C-alpha positions in Angstrom: -5.8 19.3 -1.7 -3.6 16.9 -3.9 -5.6 16.2 -7.4 -5.5 12.5 -7.8 -7.3 11.0 -10.9 -5.4 9.3 -13.2 -2.0 10.1 -11.5 0.9 7.6 -12.7 3.9 7.2 -10.7 6.3 9.1 -13.2 3.8 12.3 -12.6 4.1 11.5 -8.8 7.9 12.1 -9.2 7.7 15.2 -11.2 5.5 16.7 -8.4 7.8 15.9 -5.5 9.5 19.3 -5.8 6.1 21.1 -6.4 4.4 19.6 -3.3 6.5 20.6 -0.3 5.7 24.2 0.6 7.1 24.4 4.1 9.5 22.6 6.4 10.0 22.6 10.1 11.3 20.3 12.9 9.2 19.0 15.7 9.8 16.4 18.4 7.2 14.2 20.3 5.2 16.9 21.9 4.8 18.0 18.4 3.6 14.9 17.2 1.3 14.9 19.9 0.0 18.2 18.9 -0.5 16.9 15.1 -2.3 14.2 15.9 -4.7 16.2 18.5 -4.8 18.7 15.7 -6.3 16.1 13.4 -8.9 14.6 15.7 -9.8 18.5 16.5 -10.8 19.0 12.7 -12.5 15.5 13.0 -10.4 12.9 11.8 -10.2 9.7 12.8 -6.6 9.0 13.1 -5.3 5.7 12.0 -1.7 4.6 11.8 0.7 2.0 12.7 0.4 0.3 15.7 1.8 -3.2 17.5 -1.1 -5.9 17.5 -1.0 -9.8 17.4 3.0 -10.0 16.5 2.8 -7.6 13.7 2.9 -4.1 13.1 -0.8 -3.0 11.6 -2.9 0.2 11.3 -4.8 1.0 14.0 -6.7 3.8 16.1 -4.3 6.6 17.0 -5.4 8.4 20.4 -2.0 10.1 21.2 1.6 9.3 19.8 2.2 7.1 22.7 0.2 4.5 20.8 3.2 4.0 17.8 5.5 1.5 18.5 8.3 3.2 19.7 11.5 1.1 20.2 10.5 -1.6 17.8 11.9 -2.7 14.5 11.4 -5.5 12.3 13.2 -8.5 10.7 12.1 -9.7 7.0 13.4 -12.0 4.3 11.7 -14.5 2.6 8.7 -16.4 4.3 10.0 -14.6 7.5 8.6 -11.5 9.9 9.2 -10.9 13.2 9.3 -7.8 15.4 12.5 -7.2 17.4 13.7 -4.6 20.2 15.2 -1.8 18.5 16.3 1.6 19.3 13.8 3.0 22.1 14.3 6.3 21.3 12.9 5.7 17.7 9.4 5.7 17.0 9.4 4.6 12.6 12.3 2.2 13.3 10.5 -0.5 11.1 9.0 -0.7 7.5 5.5 -2.4 6.6 3.0 -4.7 7.5 1.2 -7.4 6.5 -1.5 -4.9 6.2 -1.5 -1.8 4.1 -4.3 1.2 3.8 -6.1 -0.7 1.0 -8.7 -2.1 3.3 -9.7 0.8 4.9 -10.4 2.1 1.2 -11.6 -0.7 -0.4 -13.0 -3.1 2.6 -12.4 -7.2 2.2 -15.9 -7.6 1.9 -18.9 -4.7 0.8 -23.3 -5.0 0.7 -23.6 -4.1 -2.5 -27.6 -4.5 -2.1 -30.4 -6.1 -0.4 -33.8 -6.9 -1.8 -37.1 -7.8 0.6 -40.1 -9.8 -1.0 -43.6 -7.4 -0.2 -46.9 -7.5 -1.5 -46.0 -6.2 -4.9 -43.0 -8.1 -5.4 -38.9 -7.3 -4.4 -37.8 -4.1 -2.8 -33.9 -3.2 -3.8 -31.7 -0.8 -1.3 -28.2 0.0 -1.8 -26.8 0.6 1.3 -25.6 4.5 2.3 -21.9 4.2 3.0 -20.8 6.5 6.3 -17.3 6.9 6.0 -15.8 8.8 8.6 -13.1 11.3 8.0 -9.8 9.1 7.8 -6.8 10.8 8.7 -3.6 8.0 7.6 -0.6 8.5 10.4 2.5 6.8 8.9 2.0 6.2 5.3 5.3 4.5 3.9 6.1 6.1 0.5 5.7 2.6 -1.2 1.9 2.5 0.3 1.8 6.2 -0.6 2.2 4.9 -4.5 0.1 1.8 -3.9 -2.8 4.5 -2.8 -2.4 6.7 -5.9 -2.4 3.1 -7.7 -6.1 2.4 -6.7 -7.1 6.2 -7.2 -6.2 5.2 -10.7 -7.7 1.6 -11.0 -11.3 2.7 -9.2 -11.3 6.6 -10.0 -8.8 7.4 -13.1 -10.9 5.4 -15.9 -13.8 5.8 -17.6 -16.4 4.7 -14.6 -15.9 5.6 -10.9 -16.2 3.2 -7.8 -18.5 5.4 -6.0 -17.9 3.1 -2.6 -14.0 3.7 -3.2 -15.0 7.3 -4.0 -16.6 8.1 -1.2 -14.2 6.9 1.5 -11.2 8.1 -0.7 -12.8 11.6 -0.5 -11.0 13.8 2.2 -8.7 11.4 3.1 -5.4 13.1 5.2 -2.6 11.4 4.6 0.6 12.2 6.9 3.4 10.7 5.1 6.9 9.0 6.9 10.1 8.9 4.7 12.1 5.7 5.5 15.1 5.6 7.0 16.0 1.9 7.1 14.5 -0.6 4.3 14.1 -4.5 5.3 15.7 -7.2 3.2 12.1 -7.4 1.1 12.7 -4.0 0.2 13.1 -3.0 -3.5 11.0 0.1 -4.0 14.3 2.0 -5.2 14.3 0.0 -8.2 10.3 0.6 -8.7 10.7 4.1 -8.5 8.6 4.7 -5.4 10.7 5.4 -2.0 12.2 5.4 0.1 11.4 9.0 -0.1 7.7 10.5 -0.5 7.3 11.7 -4.3 4.1 13.7 -3.5 0.5 12.9 -2.9 0.6 13.5 0.4 -0.4 16.4 3.1 2.6 16.1 5.9 5.6 14.4 5.5 7.9 13.1 8.4 11.7 11.8 8.5 13.1 11.1 11.8 16.2 12.3 12.4 18.6 11.9 15.1 21.4 14.4 16.3 23.4 15.2 19.3 21.4 11.9 20.9 17.6 13.4 20.5 15.2 12.2 17.6 13.0 14.5 16.4 11.4 15.1 12.9 11.5 16.8 9.8 7.9 17.9 8.7 6.9 19.2 5.5 4.1 20.4 4.3 3.0 18.8 0.8 -0.9 20.4 0.3 -2.5 24.1 1.0 -4.9 22.1 3.8 -2.1 20.9 5.6 -0.1 24.5 6.0 -2.5 25.6 9.1 -2.2 21.9 10.9 1.9 22.8 10.4 2.0 26.3 11.4 -0.3 26.2 14.8 2.1 22.8 16.1 4.8 23.6 18.3 8.3 23.6 15.7 11.6 24.8 15.6 12.5 26.4 11.7 14.4 23.5 9.6 18.0 24.4 9.1 20.4 23.4 6.6 21.8 20.5 8.7 18.5 19.0 9.3 17.4 19.1 5.6 20.8 17.2 5.5 20.2 14.7 8.0 16.8 13.4 6.1 18.1 13.4 3.4 20.9 11.0 4.2 18.4 9.3 6.2 16.7 8.2 3.1 19.4 7.9 0.8 21.1 5.0 3.4 17.6 3.4 2.9 17.8 3.6 -0.7 21.5 2.2 -0.6 20.5 -0.5 1.5 18.3 -2.1 -0.5 19.6 -5.6 -1.4 16.9 -6.2 -4.0 15.9 -4.8 -7.3 13.4 -5.4 -10.0 15.0 -6.5 -13.5 15.1 -3.2 -16.1 12.5 -3.2 -18.5 10.5 -6.0 -16.7 7.4 -5.4 -18.8 8.8 -6.3 -21.9 10.6 -9.1 -20.5 7.7 -11.2 -19.3 5.5 -10.2 -22.7 8.2 -11.6 -24.3 8.5 -14.8 -22.3 4.7 -16.2 -21.8 6.0 -19.6 -23.1 9.2 -19.7 -20.7 9.2 -23.4 -18.9 10.6 -21.0 -15.9 6.8 -20.7 -15.3 6.6 -24.4 -14.5 9.7 -24.1 -11.9 8.1 -21.7 -10.3 4.5 -23.3 -10.0 5.9 -26.5 -8.5 7.0 -24.1 -5.2 4.1 -22.0 -5.2 0.9 -23.4 -2.7 -1.7 -21.1 -4.2 -2.3 -19.9 -0.6 -2.9 -16.5 -2.2 -1.2 -14.9 0.7 0.7 -12.5 -1.9 -2.7 -11.0 -3.2 -4.0 -10.3 0.4 -0.9 -8.3 1.5 -0.6 -7.0 -1.6 -1.7 -3.0 -1.3 -2.9 -2.8 -5.0 -4.1 -6.1 -5.8 -8.1 -5.8 -6.2 -9.8 -8.5 -7.6 -13.4 -9.1 -6.2 -16.1 -11.9 -6.5 -19.5 -11.1 -6.2 -22.0 -13.5 -3.9 -25.6 -13.9 -3.4 -27.4 -14.9 -0.4 -30.9 -15.5 -0.3 -32.7 -16.5 3.1 -34.2 -19.7 3.8 -38.0 -18.6 2.8 -37.3 -16.7 -0.1 -38.4 -13.5 1.3 -34.9 -11.6 1.6 -31.8 -11.8 -0.2 -28.3 -9.6 -0.3 -25.1 -9.1 -3.1 -21.9 -9.0 -1.0 -18.4 -8.0 -2.8 -15.3 -9.6 -1.7 -11.9 -9.6 -1.8 -10.6 -12.5 -4.4 -7.5 -13.7 -5.7 -6.4 -14.8 -9.2 -4.4 -18.1 -7.5 -7.8 -19.3 -6.5 -9.2 -22.0 -9.0 -12.8 -20.5 -9.4 -11.5 -17.1 -9.8 -11.3 -18.3 -13.6 -14.0 -20.3 -13.7 -15.8 -20.2 -17.0 -18.9 -23.1 -18.3 -17.1 -25.9 -18.4 -14.8 -25.2 -15.7 -11.4 -23.1 -15.0 -9.2 -21.5 -18.0 -6.0 -21.6 -15.6 -5.8 -25.2 -13.7 -2.3 -25.3 -13.6 -0.3 -23.6 -10.5 2.3 -22.2 -13.6 -0.5 -20.4 -15.3 -2.0 -19.2 -12.1 1.0 -17.8 -11.0 2.1 -16.5 -14.8 -1.4 -14.4 -14.6 -0.5 -12.7 -11.6 3.3 -12.0 -11.8 2.8 -10.7 -15.8 -0.6 -8.3 -14.9 1.6 -6.8 -11.7 4.8 -6.2 -13.7 3.4 -5.9 -17.6 -0.2 -6.0 -18.6 -1.1 -3.3 -15.4 0.9 -1.0 -18.3 -1.8 -1.8 -21.1 -4.5 -1.1 -18.5 -3.8 1.9 -16.3 -0.3 3.2 -17.7 1.9 2.3 -14.7 3.3 -0.6 -12.7 0.8 -2.8 -10.1 4.0 -3.5 -8.4 5.4 -0.5 -5.8 8.1 -2.6 -4.6 6.8 -3.0 -0.6 8.6 -6.4 -0.8 5.0 -7.9 1.6 4.7 -11.2 -1.2 8.0 -11.6 -0.4 7.8 -11.6 3.6 4.5 -13.8 3.7 5.1 -16.2 1.1 5.1 -19.4 3.0 7.2 -20.7 0.4 9.6 -17.6 0.0 8.9 -17.3 -3.5 10.5 -14.2 -4.4 9.0 -11.8 -7.4 12.5 -9.8 -7.8 14.3 -13.3 -8.2 11.6 -15.0 -10.4 12.1 -12.0 -12.9 15.2 -12.0 -12.8 15.7 -16.0 -13.9 13.5 -15.3 -16.8 15.7 -12.6 -18.0 18.8 -14.8 -17.2 17.3 -18.0 -19.2 16.8 -15.8 -22.6 20.7 -16.2 -22.2 20.8 -19.6 -22.3 18.1 -19.8 -25.4 
């Protein structure tokens, strides 16, 4: 099993070469065989599926459940599915939902309390998490899972609920052969090729009118699964085709994060540009909801009308809500500009202080799903440009 405690983006890059043990080429029948093998091993296979006009994680029974023939169009405040090459299965990038919800659900019951003859009895629910196989994890989302591992398991305290769900998850990554207009993973060092942390990695390649998949093993437990798939040896041309596809995806990215953004934001906390972006921001919290690494939460207590039962729940929250920063006397971030500054500087700067890594993986979801199309890369560049005007 791949070690994950405390892994940083830099550690992942160093592990990329060491993680690859075997390579082969499979076809669509091989994909079906892979899904079946995971199911036979007791995994519940979850992968990309078309639902409600988007590609989101869903239950996979066979390869036919994958979004074959679909692609997506994304830009600031825009996401649409479109018909693409009918022979390709992974010709899209990321949708609005990441794998975070499977590891860190949007709402969790922490405990229940019941009044009895001798006072209250408190019970914590047992977490019966299924063995999960994440199928089709993009490199940026793979980096996001490593980030969540660091947040919830890498410090002095471990979130046991996250740990139970994360333990034993089998990851089948898919390297990207195309980029959306919103992607900037190349500048964050998180894609478009997976850098370790997976069990198996697929790259979709097309040669001589045939679509096939270069498959690579990245963990010991993946080796017997790979060995039993219908396959062909990976030749030099197959490896070259996969590398060319990934390089093409990286070259196609038009957005990039500015260099040394951590230091840039820390020395511009009083920049007037925060007021400019604050006037556009709707404080809807869409960016934090779709972000694969945002983990802010709140706790709610609910009590029955007769006072005999109570429960405590944790649910996702956002630093864009007024109540999130509420203390006695009111909210400490009343202006939209201060809430946006808190989110962006935490994500790109002070996250390094807390966890030794960036909180952004360059997936571009916050750009696509912002109703007014605010672009985190453009805002960082605008602040960098403003330094020259001072």
